[in-house]
C-alpha positions in Angstrom: 70.2 -50.6 3.0 72.0 -48.3 -0.4 69.7 -45.8 1.1 71.4 -42.8 -0.6 74.6 -43.6 -1.7 74.9 -42.5 -4.8 77.3 -43.6 -7.8 79.6 -40.7 -8.4 78.2 -40.4 -11.6 74.9 -40.5 -9.9 76.2 -38.2 -7.7 77.2 -35.3 -9.7 74.0 -35.0 -11.8 72.4 -34.7 -8.6 74.2 -31.7 -7.6 74.1 -30.7 -11.7 70.2 -31.0 -11.4 70.3 -28.9 -8.3 72.8 -26.0 -9.2 70.2 -25.6 -12.1 67.6 -25.1 -10.6 68.8 -22.5 -8.5 70.4 -20.2 -11.5 66.6 -20.5 -12.8 65.9 -19.1 -9.5 68.2 -16.8 -9.8 68.3 -15.9 -13.5 64.1 -15.2 -12.4 64.6 -12.6 -9.3 64.4 -15.5 -7.0 65.7 -14.3 -3.6 68.7 -16.9 -2.4 68.5 -17.6 0.8 71.1 -16.5 3.6 73.7 -19.1 4.5 72.4 -20.8 7.9 74.8 -21.5 11.2 75.3 -25.0 11.7 74.0 -26.1 15.4 76.9 -26.0 18.3 77.4 -29.4 20.0 76.0 -30.1 22.6 78.1 -28.8 25.6 77.3 -32.3 28.8 78.5 -35.2 27.4 75.3 -37.7 27.5 76.8 -40.7 29.0 78.6 -43.7 27.3 76.9 -44.7 23.7 75.6 -48.4 22.8 78.5 -49.2 21.5 80.4 -48.5 24.7 78.1 -50.2 27.3 78.5 -53.5 24.9 82.3 -53.2 24.5 82.4 -52.5 29.0 79.8 -55.7 29.5 82.5 -57.7 26.8 85.8 -56.3 28.6 83.9 -57.2 32.6 82.5 -60.3 31.0 85.9 -61.4 29.5 88.0 -60.6 33.1 85.5 -63.1 34.2 86.8 -65.3 32.0 83.4 -66.0 31.0 84.2 -65.4 27.2 
């Protein structure tokens, strides 16, 4: 679908609306929450992705002459 895919004009409008809401909050004296740190990437390898598994299966079948 097209969910979450905004045109440049729509994205600018959405960002403007959010910024306006935060501006109103700040002017009302409400605290601005602290910046949150991003989660660290997982350190261990989780194995092949589904796309990698399909590619390996394809290559195996191609090498066997089935494709």
